[in-house]
N, C-alpha and C positions, 0 to 999 in steps of 0.2 A: 718644065713639066712635059712629060712625054706625050700626053694626049692633048695638050694645049688647053685644057680646061683650067679655070681658076678654082683654087681650093677654098677661098674665103670670099665673103661678100659682106657689105656693111648692113647692119640692122637699123631700125628706126631710131635707135638711141645713139648711133654713131659707132657702135662696137662692131667687132668682126665675128661672124658665125660661119660655119662651114657652108660652102656653096651648095645649094640644092641640086646643081647639075653635076657635082663631083661625086663619084661613086667609089673611088678606090684609094681614099686617103687614110683615115683613121680606121675605119671598119669596112667590111663588105657586108651589106645587109643580106646579100644573097649567099653568103658563105654557108658551108654545111654545118658549122658549129651553131648550137642552139643557145649558147650562153655567152654573153658579152663580158668583157672585163669589168670588175667591180667598179661602179661609179660611172660607167660609160653612158653616153646618150643612147637612148633606146632601151636601157635596162631599167626594171622596176625594183627599187631597193626597199625591203621591208624588214626592219629589225636586224639587219646584219647579214641576212641571207639574200641571194640574188635570184630573181625570177626572170626567165627569158621573155623577150618581146620580139617576135620574129619579123614583124612588119612595121618598122618605124617609118612614118610618112614625113616627119620633119624633125630636124635636130633642135631648132629653136635656140633660145638663150639657156645657158647652163648655169645652175645654181649650186654652189658647193654644199656638201652635206653638213658642214659645221655651222651653217646659217650666216656667214659673214663673207667678206670679199677675199678672205685668205685662201690659201691653196688647199686646206684640209689635209687629210691623211693620204689621199690617193693622188698619184702623179697625173691622173687623167683630168683632174679638175683644175682649171685656171681661170683667171679673170683678166683678160688682156687689157680691158678698159681702165683698170686701176694700176697698171704697171707704169711707174714714172719713167722708166728707161726705154719704153717702147715708142717708136716713131710711127704714128698712125699712117703716114704716107709711104712707109717702106713696105715692100712686098713681103708677105708672110711666107715662111718656109718651115717645114718640120723635118728635122734630121734625126733619124733613128739609128742608133748604133748598137750593135749586139754587145751585151756585157761580156767582159773577159771571164773565162772560166776560172773558178778558184783552183789554186794549185792543189794537187792531190798529195796529202801528207804521206810521208813514208810510213809503211807499216811498222807499228811498234808492238813489240811482244812484252806483255807484263811478266814480271818475274813471279814465281810462286809466292814469295813473301808478300809482294804487293797485292796479288790477288787475294791472299788470305786477309790482308788488312782491310781491303774494300769489303769483303764478305762480313767481317766483324762489324765494320761501320754500319752496313746495311742491317745486320741483325740487331745491333744495339738500337739503331733508329726505329726499327719496327717495334721492338719491345717497349721502347720509351713512348712511342705513339699509342700502343695498346694500353699501357699503364695510365698515361695521361687521359686517354678517352674514358677508361673505366672509372678513374678517380673523379674526373669531372662530372660524369653521369651520376655517381653516387652522391657527390656533394650537392649537385643540382636537385636530386630527389629529396635529400634530407632538408634542403632549404625550402623546397616546395611543401613538404609535409609539415615541418615544424614552424616555418616562418610564414606560411601562407604566400599569397601573391606578393611579388616585389612592389607592385603599385598599390597595395592595400592602404587605405587611409587610417592612420593611427588614431585611436580613440582614447579618451580619458587623459589624465595628466600623469601618465607613466604608471608603473607598478610599484606597490609598496615594497620597500626593502626591509621593513621591520614588521614584526607580527601585529603591532598596534593593539586593536581590541581583541585579537586572538589570545593575548596574554590576560586571561580573565582572572581577576582578583578572587581570593577565596570568598569574599562577601558579595560577589556579583550575582545577579539573578540567574545567570546561566550556571554558575557553580552551585548555587543553592538547588536548582532543579536537578542537576546531575547527582547531587548527593542524596536527594529525597526519593527520586523516581524508583530505585530498586526496592523501596519499602512500600510502594503503592501497588495495589492489585485491583483487578476487575472481577466483580462478583456476578455470576450467572445463576439464576434460581428458577426452578420449576415449582410452581405453587398452585394451589387451588384456584387462584385468580388468573393463572397463565404464566408466561415467562417474563422474568424481570432482569434488568441489567443495571448494576450500580457500581460503586467504587468502595474501596476500603483501604486500610493501612495496617501493617504488621506492628504489633506492640510488644512482642517477645520473640526471642530466637527459637523457642520451641513451638511456635505456630499460632499463638493467640492473635486475633485481629479484631478491629472495631469497624462497624459500618452502621447504617441507619436501620432502625426497626422497620421502617416502611419499605426498605429494599428487600428484606427477607420475609415480609408479611405473608403468612399462609404457606411457608416452605414445606415441601414434601421431599423427603430424602435428603441427600447432601447437596450443598452448593458446589459449583465448579469455580475454582480460583485460577485466574490467569495472571502470571507474573510479568514483570517488566521485560524479561527476555523471551516472552511468548510461551514458556513452559506452563504446564497446568498441574493442578492437584485438587483432590476433593477436600471439602471442609464440612464439618458438622456444626449444628447450632448448639452453643453452650447455654445461652440465656438471653433474654431481651426485656426491655422496659419500654412499652408502647408510649407512655406519657412523656418519657424523656427522649424518645425516638433514638434509643441506643440499643445495639445488639452486639453480642460477642460470638465469634465463630472460632473454631480450632481447626487449623490446616494440618493435614496429614503429612507434615514435612518438618524437618528440624534444620537448625543452622541458618535460619532466615535473618535478614537484616532488619532490625527494629528501628522505628523512628525515635527521635529525641523529642521529649515533651517540653513545651514552653510554659509560660505562666500567663494565662489569659487575664489575670488581675492587673498585670503590669503593662498591658498594651495601651496605645493611645490613638485617637483619631488622627489620620494622616499617615500612619505607619504603612510602609509598602508590604504587600502580601502576595502570595502565589496560591492559586487553586489548582490542584493536580487530580486527575481522574480520567474517566472515560465518557465524556459527554457524547451522547448520541452514538455510543459504542466506538468512539474514536479513542482508542487506548493511548495512554502515556501523553495525554494532552496537558499542556501547562498554560494557564492564563494569569495575567498580572493585574494588579490594581492596588487600591489603598483601603484602609479601614475607614468607612464612611461614617459610622456611628457605633456606639457601644451600649450594651444593656438595653437593646430595643425589645420591649415586651411584645411577644407574639403569642396568640392563642389560635391554634390550627385545629379546626374541626371539620373533617370531610364527610362525616356521617357513616364511615365504614368501621370506626373503632373509637377508642378513647381519644379525648381531646389532648392535643400535644401542646406543651408550654415551653417557650424559649425566652430567655433573657439574652437575645441573640447579638452576635457580632455582625454588623452590616458591612458589606463590601461592594465595590463596583467591579471587582474582578468578574469576568464572564463565567457564569455557572449555568449549566443547562441540564436537562434530563440525562442521567448517567453519571453526573458529578456527585450525586447523593452518596454520602458515606465517605467521601474522599477527604483528604486533609486540607486545611487552610494553614499555610506556614508563613512564618515571619521572614525577615531578611537574613536571619541567621540559619534558616532551615529548620527551625523548631516548630512543631505542630501547636497551633494556638486555638484551633477550632475544627469542628466536623461539619463539612458542607451539608446542608439539610433542606433548604427550601428557597424558592425564588418567588419574586413578586411579578405578576403579569398584568397586562392591560386588558383584562377581560378574556372571554373565550373559555374553552374547556381547559382542564388541567393538562390534557395531552397536547394541546396546541400552545402551551405556555413556553416562552423562550426568554433568553436573557435581555433585559432592558437596563442593566446596570444596578439592579436592586436584588441582592442575594444575601442570605443569612446563614450563619454557622452557629452551631452549639459551642459555647465556650469549652475549651478542652479541660479546664479544671472540673467542671460539672460532669463532662463525659467520662473522664478518667475515674472519678469517684463511683459513678454508676457501673462502669466496667469492672472495677476492682471488687465492688460488692457482688456482682453477678458471679465472678470467678471464685471468690472466696466463700460466699455463703449460699449462692444459688438464688438469691432473692435481692430485691432492691430496697434500700432505705432512702427515703427522700427527706429533704430538709423542710420543716414546717414551722409556722408561727403560732398555731393553736387558735386560729380564728377563721370564720367563714364569711366571705364577702357576699353582699346581695347583688345578684347578677343584673337585676332590673334597674339599679340605681345609675342615673346619668346626670351629671352636673356640668354645665358649661365651664365652670371654674375648675373642673377636675376633681379627683379624689375618689376613694372607694369606701362605701358604707359597710361597716361590720354588722352582720345580722346576728351572729352567735359567737360566744367566746367559750373555748374548752376549759372546763374547770381544771386548775392546776397546770395549765399549759403555759407556754412562754408569754403569750399576750396577757393572760390573766395575772401571772406573777409580776409582769411589768406594770400593771395597772390600767390596761385598756378595758373598755366597756362596750357593750352593744350600742349601736347608733353612733359610735365615734366614726368620724370620717378621716381615714388615713390619707394624707396628701403625698407623702414620699417615704421611701424606704432606702436608707443608705444614700440619700441625696437624689435618688431617681424618682421623678414625678410619676404618679399613677393616674390613669384616666378610666380604665375599665377594670371589672372584677378580676379578669384573668391576669391582669398586670401584677396583682399582688402575689399570685401563685408563681408566676414566672420569675419575678425578681427574687422572691424568697428562696426558690430552688437553686438559684445560682450560687448561694452561699453554702459553705460547708457546715455541717452540724457543729454546734458549739460557738459559731460566730456571734459576735455582739454587734448589732446594727442600730443606727439612729433612726427613730421613727417620728415623723412630724404628723400631727393630726389636729382635727378640729373637734371640740366638744361644745356643741351649741355654736356660738360665734367666736369663742376663745380659741386661740392657737396655742398648742403645746408641743413639747418635744420630750421624748424619753428613750431609754436604751432597752433593747429587747435581746435576750440570749436565745438564739434559735436552737432547735433540737432535731434529731432524726425521728422519722416516723417509725411505727412498729413494723413496717414492711408489708 
C-alpha cells in the first residue's frame, strides 16, 4: 500500500470492515460526485432509486439488499465472513481491473428488401396490438355490463331453462283472467247523490252491459265507460230494477267482446272463482277465492230506496267498493254472478272493506232481469202469491204466511194463512225476506218443493211459481 495505511480492520464479530483511517480505497467521501455506486456504503437505497449521502462518518458492517448472506445483485455487496475459501489471517487486497472494451462491430448496411421486411413486421405488430387492445376493451366492457362483477356471488339455484309455469294451461286462473278482462268495464256516473264508480261487463257486441242498480242510482246524463285498454265511451241508461239491484246500460260503441254466461244453478260450494272489476278505482283488478255458500238469503234496506233481495252466492274472493256490478266468474271463465254487496264489521258503509264475506247475484236471475228490461222495458219478478208476516220470529226458524193471493200459486197448491213455511227448494227460511229472496231466484214456471207446518203437523207440497204483472 502506497500510503502505508491498512485498508481493513476486524470488527467485534471477527469480520473485516474497511479501516476508518483509510480514505482512498473503495470510495473517496470527499470526491466531487454526489452519487455513490448503487448499494455502496454511505448511500441510502429507497425503492430502487439512489439518494446521495455526502458525509458518511462510518462504514460499519454491510448488509446485502436481498436480506441473506449471499452477494445479491450488486458486485459491491460481499460477506467475507461467510466465505469458506477465505483465510482470515491473510492480508486483504482489492484488485480492480478495467473491463475490456467490446469490439466495435463492422457497419452493416441493410438491403432495401430487408428494410421493407422490417417495416412490414413493425406495421403488422402495431396493427395487431391495436386490434387486440380494442377487442379486449370491448369484450371487457360487455362482460362488465352483461355479466356484472366477476366476483359477484351467484344467487338462487341457476336459471330456469324451461318456461315452467309460464306455459299456462287454458284453464289456469291467469288464462281465465286474460280471456275475461276485455269484457269488463269501469263505470263512472254523475248523479244527484254525487259521483260514483263501479264495474260492469259487456253482454252483447252491440254495446249492452250489466251493472248494479246502486252504481247508477240517481244518474244524470250519460255514464262514462272505461275499457280494459283505457279507452272510453259514453253509455246511456236502458232500464233498471232497484229490488233486484240490476241495471242495463247501452254503450255507444259496437264490435265489443261479450262475456260467456255460466249456469248459477250448477255451481257448488268450494268451486274456485274470480272477481274482476275496479275496487277503489283500481281498474282491471282480479281477486281469487272460492264459493263459500249458495242461496244465502239477504234483505238489504239502506233507507234510501226499495229493499233489495238476494238469494246470493257467497264468496271469500276479495271484493271492495268499486267491484259492484262486476262479474264473478268460474274456473272456465263463465260469468256466474254479479258482485253486489259485502259484509263488514260495523262502521259506516263508506268505511266497509273486504273481510272475506262478499255476495253476488246469481247470473241466471240477473240475466232474466236484464233480458226483460231490454225486450219489454219493465221487469217481471217471480212470485209465490203469498205475503209473509215481517214481525214473526221463531227460534226454530220458518216464515209465517199472513195472506194468500186468491188464484195465485200458493193458493192453487193448497197453502193457507198462518201456515209456517220452513223451506223452499230445500233452502231453510228464517226471516220474512228470505221467502222473497229465494222465490225470486227461480225462473217463472219453476216447480219447487215447499215444506211447511200447519199447527204442529209438518207437510210438503209442490208449488208452480209464476211471473208478476211487472
